[in-house]
C-alpha positions in Angstrom: -0.1 0.0 0.0 1.3 3.4 -0.8 0.7 4.6 2.8 4.0 2.9 3.7 5.9 5.0 1.1 8.8 7.4 1.2 7.7 9.8 3.9 8.1 7.1 6.6 11.9 7.7 6.7 12.1 7.3 10.5 9.7 7.0 13.4 8.0 10.1 14.8 10.0 11.0 18.0 10.0 13.6 20.7 6.4 14.7 20.0 7.5 16.3 16.8 4.4 17.4 14.6 3.4 19.5 11.8 0.0 21.2 11.8 -2.3 21.3 8.8 -5.2 23.8 9.2 -8.6 23.0 7.6 -11.5 25.4 7.6 -14.7 23.4 6.5 -18.4 23.8 6.6 -19.4 21.2 9.1 -22.7 22.9 9.9 -25.3 24.7 7.6 -26.4 24.0 4.0 -23.0 22.4 3.0 -22.5 20.3 6.2 -22.8 16.9 4.5 -20.1 18.0 1.9 -17.9 19.3 4.6 -17.9 16.1 6.5 -16.8 14.2 3.4 -14.2 16.8 2.7 -12.6 16.3 6.2 -13.0 12.6 6.0 -11.0 12.3 2.7 -8.0 14.2 4.2 -8.2 12.4 7.6 -7.9 8.9 6.4 -4.8 9.6 4.5 -3.2 11.7 7.3 -4.0 9.0 9.8 -2.4 6.3 7.5 0.8 8.5 7.2 1.0 8.9 11.0 0.6 5.2 11.5 3.6 4.6 9.2 5.7 7.0 11.1 4.7 10.4 10.0 6.5 12.7 7.6 10.3 13.0 8.1 9.8 11.9 11.6 7.0 14.3 12.5 3.3 13.5 13.0 0.6 15.5 11.0 -1.9 17.2 13.2 -5.0 17.8 11.0 -6.7 20.8 12.9 -10.3 21.2 11.7 -12.5 24.2 12.2 -16.1 24.8 11.2 -17.1 28.0 9.3 -20.7 27.0 8.5 -20.0 28.0 4.9 -20.1 31.7 6.2 -17.5 34.0 4.5 -16.8 36.1 7.6 -16.2 32.9 9.7 -13.9 31.7 7.1 -11.7 34.7 7.3 -11.8 34.9 11.1 -10.9 31.1 11.5 -8.2 31.3 8.7 -6.5 34.2 10.6 -6.6 32.3 13.8 -4.9 29.2 12.1 -2.3 31.4 10.5 -1.5 33.1 13.7 -0.2 29.8 14.9 3.5 29.4 14.2 3.2 25.7 13.8 0.6 25.8 11.0 2.6 25.0 7.9 -0.1 24.8 5.3 -3.8 25.1 4.8 -6.0 22.4 3.3 -9.4 21.9 1.6 -11.5 24.9 2.3 -15.0 25.3 0.5 -16.6 28.1 -1.2 -15.6 30.4 -4.1 -16.7 33.5 -2.2 -15.2 32.3 1.1 -11.7 31.7 -0.4 -12.0 34.9 -2.7 -12.4 37.0 0.4 -9.1 35.5 1.8 -7.4 36.8 -1.4 -9.2 40.0 -1.4 -8.2 40.9 2.2 -4.5 39.6 1.7 -5.1 36.9 4.5 -3.1 34.3 2.5 -0.4 36.6 1.4 0.3 37.9 4.9 0.1 34.4 6.3 2.5 33.1 3.6 1.0 29.7 3.6 -0.2 27.6 0.8 -3.9 26.5 0.6 -4.0 23.0 -1.1 -7.0 21.4 -2.7 -9.8 23.9 -2.1 -13.2 22.5 -2.9 -14.0 25.1 -5.5 -13.5 25.6 -9.3 -14.1 29.4 -9.2 -12.1 31.1 -12.0 -11.5 34.3 -9.8 -9.3 32.0 -7.6 -7.3 31.0 -10.7 -7.1 34.0 -12.9 -5.4 36.3 -12.4 -2.6 34.1 -11.1 -1.9 34.1 -7.3 0.8 32.1 -5.8 -1.1 30.9 -2.6 -3.7 28.4 -3.9 -2.8 25.0 -5.4 -5.8 23.5 -7.2 -6.2 19.7 -7.5 -9.5 20.1 -9.5 -10.5 21.5 -12.8 -12.2 25.0 -12.9 -15.9 25.6 -13.3 -15.1 27.0 -16.7 -13.7 23.4 -17.6 -16.7 21.8 -16.2 -19.3 24.1 -17.9 -17.6 23.8 -21.2 -17.6 20.0 -21.0 -21.4 20.0 -20.1 -22.4 22.5 -22.9 -20.4 20.3 -25.3 -22.3 17.2 -24.2 -25.7 18.9 -24.3 -25.2 20.5 -27.8 -23.8 17.1 -29.1 -27.2 15.7 -28.3 -28.7 18.4 -30.4 -30.2 20.5 -27.6 -29.9 24.2 -28.1 -32.2 25.9 -25.5 -30.0 25.8 -22.3 -30.9 27.6 -19.0 -28.9 28.1 -15.9 -30.0 27.9 -12.3 -27.3 29.3 -10.2 -26.4 30.5 -6.6 -26.4 34.3 -6.3 -22.7 34.7 -5.2 -19.2 34.3 -6.5 -19.5 30.6 -6.9 -22.8 30.7 -8.9 -21.6 33.6 -11.0 -18.3 31.9 -11.9 -20.5 28.9 -13.2 -22.9 31.1 -15.0 -20.0 33.0 -16.7 -18.6 29.5 -17.7 -21.8 28.5 -19.3 -22.2 31.8 -21.0 -18.8 31.6 -22.6 -19.4 28.0 -23.7 -22.8 29.1 -25.4 -21.2 32.2 -26.9 -18.5 30.1 -28.5 -21.3 28.1 -30.1 -23.3 31.3 -31.1 -26.2 30.1 -28.8 -28.3 32.4 -26.6 -28.9 31.5 -23.0 -32.7 30.4 -22.6 -32.8 31.7 -19.0 -30.7 32.5 -16.0 -32.4 32.2 -12.7 -30.8 32.5 -9.3 -31.4 31.6 -5.6 -30.1 33.2 -2.4 -27.0 31.8 -0.9 -27.3 29.8 2.2 -31.0 29.0 1.4 -33.1 26.5 -0.7 -35.6 29.3 -1.9 -35.8 28.1 -5.5 -39.5 28.6 -6.3 -38.8 31.7 -8.5 -36.0 29.9 -10.3 -38.3 27.0 -11.0 -41.0 29.3 -12.5 -38.6 31.2 -14.7 -36.9 28.2 -16.2 -40.1 26.4 -16.6 -41.5 29.4 -18.5 -38.3 29.5 -20.8 -39.2 26.0 -22.2 -35.4 25.0 -21.8 -34.3 21.7 -23.2 -31.4 21.4 -20.7 -30.8 23.1 -17.4 -27.2 23.5 -16.0 -27.4 24.0 -12.2 -24.6 25.8 -10.4 -25.9 24.8 -7.0 -25.0 22.8 -3.8 -26.8 19.9 -2.3 -29.9 21.4 -0.6 -31.0 24.0 -3.2 -30.1 21.7 -6.0 -32.4 18.9 -4.6 -35.1 21.5 -3.9 -35.0 22.7 -7.5 -34.9 19.1 -8.9 -37.9 18.2 -6.9 -40.1 21.2 -7.6 -39.1 21.5 -11.2 -40.0 17.9 -11.9 -43.1 18.0 -9.8 -44.3 21.1 -11.7 -43.9 19.1 -15.0 -40.5 20.4 -16.0 -39.0 18.0 -18.5 -35.6 19.4 -19.5 -32.4 17.4 -19.1 -30.9 18.4 -15.8 -27.1 18.8 -15.0 -25.2 20.0 -11.9 -21.7 21.1 -11.4 -19.5 18.7 -9.5 -19.9 20.1 -5.9 -22.9 17.9 -5.1 -23.4 14.5 -3.4 -25.6 12.3 -5.6 -26.8 10.2 -2.6 -27.9 13.4 -0.9 -29.7 14.5 -4.0 -31.6 11.2 -4.4 -32.4 11.2 -0.7 -33.7 14.9 -0.7 -35.2 15.0 -4.1 -36.6 11.5 -4.5 -35.2 8.9 -6.9 -38.0 9.5 -9.5 -37.0 13.2 -9.7 -33.2 12.7 -9.5 -32.9 9.9 -11.9 -31.1 10.9 -15.2 -29.5 13.9 -13.6 -26.0 14.5 -15.2 -23.2 15.6 -12.8 -19.8 16.8 -14.0 -16.8 15.3 -12.0 -13.3 16.5 -11.7 -11.6 13.4 -10.4 -11.8 9.8 -11.7 -14.8 7.4 -10.7 -14.1 6.5 -7.1 -16.6 3.5 -6.8 -14.7 1.0 -8.8 -10.9 0.5 -7.8 -9.5 0.5 -11.4 -6.7 2.9 -10.5 -4.0 2.5 -7.8 -5.2 5.7 -6.1 -8.7 4.5 -5.9 -7.6 1.1 -4.5 -5.6 2.9 -1.9 -8.5 5.1 -1.0 -10.8 2.1 -0.6 -8.3 0.3 1.6 -7.8 3.3 3.9 -11.6 4.1 3.9 -12.2 0.6 5.1 -9.5 0.8 7.7 -9.9 4.3 9.1 -13.7 5.0 8.5 -15.5 1.6 8.4 -19.0 2.1 7.5 -18.3 5.0 5.3 -19.0 4.6 1.4 -16.8 5.8 -1.4 -17.7 9.4 -2.4 -16.4 11.8 -5.0 -15.9 14.6 -2.4 -13.9 12.4 0.1 -11.8 11.0 -2.9 -11.0 14.5 -4.2 -9.8 15.6 -0.7 -8.0 12.3 -0.4 -5.9 13.2 -3.5 -5.4 16.7 -2.1 -3.9 15.1 1.1 -1.6 13.0 -1.0 -0.4 16.1 -2.7 0.2 17.9 0.7 2.0 15.0 2.3 4.4 14.7 -0.7 5.1 18.4 -0.4 5.8 18.0 3.4 8.2 15.2 2.5 9.9 17.3 -0.1 10.2 20.2 2.2 12.4 18.1 4.6 12.7 18.2 8.4 11.1 21.1 10.3 9.2 22.4 7.2 8.4 26.1 7.0 5.5 27.6 5.1 7.9 28.9 2.4 9.6 25.5 2.1 6.2 23.8 1.7 5.1 26.2 -1.0 8.4 25.7 -2.9 7.9 22.0 -2.6 4.5 22.1 -4.1 5.9 24.1 -7.0 8.3 21.2 -7.7 5.5 18.7 -8.3 5.7 18.6 -12.0 3.5 15.8 -13.5 3.3 14.1 -10.1 1.7 10.7 -10.1 -0.8 10.1 -7.2 -1.5 6.6 -8.4 -2.8 6.8 -11.9 -4.0 10.4 -11.3 -1.6 13.2 -12.0 -1.1 16.8 -11.0 1.1 19.3 -12.5 2.4 22.4 -10.6 5.2 24.7 -11.2 6.3 28.3 -10.2 4.1 29.6 -12.9 1.1 27.1 -12.6 -1.2 26.4 -9.8 -4.0 24.4 -11.7 -2.8 20.9 -11.1 -5.5 19.2 -13.2 -8.2 19.9 -15.9 -9.8 16.6 -15.8 -13.6 16.5 -16.3 -16.1 13.9 -17.2 -20.0 13.6 -16.8 -21.7 11.0 -14.8 -25.5 10.2 -14.5 -27.7 9.2 -11.5 -29.1 5.8 -12.6 -32.4 4.1 -12.1 -31.2 2.5 -8.9 -29.9 5.9 -7.5 -26.3 5.0 -8.0 -23.9 7.1 -10.1 -23.0 5.8 -13.5 -20.2 6.6 -15.9 
C-alpha cells in the first residue's frame, strides 16, 4: 500500500508534529459535503501517521467549522495562521469564502499555501496568485464540458440555475462563454439566495423558458429542492449539476424518481470502482480508518489533495516552514498520485483539468 511510502523515513519522535489547518463547512447547508471533505483528508493523514509520519513528524490535522459563512472563514483562517506551527492550509470550501481571503490579503500575509480547496471558481485561478494549489479543474472547464455534451445531443435551449454569489456567478459565466463560443443564446438565467433553498422563483422562470437542458450551479440542498419542484411542476428538461454535489444526498432529498437521469460533472476519476492505484488505496484506507463510510467523490477528491500535501511535506524536509512547503508544491511537475496526475510549477497552480460527466441511474447509483 502506498501509505507505507517514502515519507516514513524514521519513526516520529519527541512529540514532533506539523499542523495542517482546515476550515470546513461542518454545519449549515453544506455540512454533508464538509464532513466528506474532512474525511478524505483524515484517512490519509491517519495512515501516514501510523507509518511514522513525515520526516519523523506526525501530522496534526486541525479542523474548524465555518458553517459556509464567509466572515467565519476569514476569522478562522486568521486564527490558524496566527499559530506558528501551522505549515499549510488544506481543503477549504466556497468560491466566495476563499476569494475573500485573497481580497483581504489573508493568505499573502500568512504566507501559507492552501492546497485542494473544494471550488473551481475562476477568480481564484485568474489572475494568477501564488497561494492556492488547485487539484481540481475549474468551473469553466466543467461548464464547457457540459455544454459540449448537451449540444452534441442536439439540444440548443440551455438555461442556468445558479447560486447568487461568486460561486454561482463563476459557473454562470462559464456556461455563458461556452454558449457564446457556439453562437447560442442562454434560454434563461435564474438565481437563488446563498445559504437558502428558496428556488421557487427559479423553477418558475426556467419552466417558462421551455429550456431543453438546465445546468445548475448549486450545492446539495438547493439543487435537490430545484430538482424536486421543477420535476413535480412538470418540467421535462435534461438536468445537469456542477461537481460540488453529493448524488446520494440529492436522491435522498429530491426523491429517486426526480433525481434519476441527472448529469453531474466530475473533476476526479470514478471512485466507486478500484481501477486505478489511487482508488484502490482510497478504498483500503476508507475501510481501515472509516469503516461504514461509503466511497464518495468529495472524500476522494480531498484524499488526493492530502496525498499532494503529504508529498510536499516530505520534499520540504525536516522542520518544514510555510515557504519550504510552498516551494515543494511548485516542484511537483506531472506528479503521479496513483494513476491520477497533478502538475504544478512556479508559474502554474492548476494541477488538473480533468472533467467527465456521470449520471444518476435508475437505482440511484452514479453511473459513468
